[in-house]
Structures are given as C-alpha cells and as structure tokens.
C-alpha positions, 0 to 999 in steps of 0.5 A: 492925889499923886501916882509913881509908877513901879512896874509896866507890862512891856508886852501888853500893847504888843500883843493885845489890842487893849479896849478898856482899862480898869484900876483895881486893888490887890491883896499883898502881904507886908514883906511883899509891899517892902520889896515893892517899894524897892521896885523888885517886881516884874509883870512880864507874861502876867495875866488875870483870870476869874475864878469862882467870881473872884479876880486873880493876877497870875505870874506877877513875880514880886521878889523875896525881900531880904529881911523878910526870913519866915514872912516871905511869900512864894514870888509867883503866887496868884494874888487877889484883885479888889473889884466890886460885884458890879465890875467883876460881872461886867469883866465875866460877861466880857471874856465870856462872850467876846472872848477878851483877855485880862492883861495886867498893864501897869502897877503903880502907887496911888497915895499909899496904895499899890494899885494895878491897871487891869486892861481889857483886850483881844490878842493880836495876830502877826500881821497885827504885830507887824502892822503896828511895828511898820507905822512906828517905823514910819513914825520914827522916820518921819520925825528924824526927817522932820528934825534934820530938815532946817528951814 
C-alpha cells in the first residue's frame, strides 16, 4: 500500500532512544481529517499514555478546519489510538516495568487511513544527546572531505 508522510516529530530521536515501533490507527473526526489533508498538524511535544486500558496521544495539535464551523473539535484534545488488547498489554508491561515512554514518531496516510507510528523508547541523558550531535558532525565532516577530495 502506498504511504504518504503527513508530519514527523522532530524531537523524537533527539530526546529518546527508540527501541521498538508500532503502527496504530487513530480516532479522528471528519473536520480533523480535512485539516490533516491540508497538512495542518504538529507532533512536536507530543506523547502517549495508557489510561483505563486504552492508549491516548496527548498534545498533538490539529488546527481547526477553516470551513468546519460548529463541527470543529478542540485542537489539543486527547485522541484515542487503535490497538488490540495484546499490543496494549505489551505496552503496559514495558512502560510500567522498564520505564519506557511512548513517543509518536510520524503521522502518515496508508491508503485512505491515517496511521501513527508510535515509538517505545527510553529518555536520553544530556551526555547521550551531546554524543549523538558529535557523531553527526563527524559524519558530515567526513562526507564533506570525501566530496571535496578529487583523485
């Protein structure tokens, strides 16, 4: 099936070490879908949590649809994620026992459905972030040197 990227979480890989990914559906209203099709969604500072055996994404901003009038929903409301019971139990075990966090990574269309890629990861310490930045800088420097060097 063809996939079309809608939005990425710019801080997901910077703040977390993602160890597992899971594809989820998301419960949305009609005006939210129209707004998403226009690209008016932001995943920055979002996270997911488990409440009463259900998984919700918190902080995902979907701008109100311009022509939606009374049918528009709150842009920052909690949205339910669609997972089966086995997947939810696995996530509950990881979050409670090992201290992992649930982080939305990307939002995309898969066919005509909106899917959210949810990452299971541990928060990085400041020195881990610095090491990653140094590693990226070194890779850029090596690539630039190889590009400039002519044989």
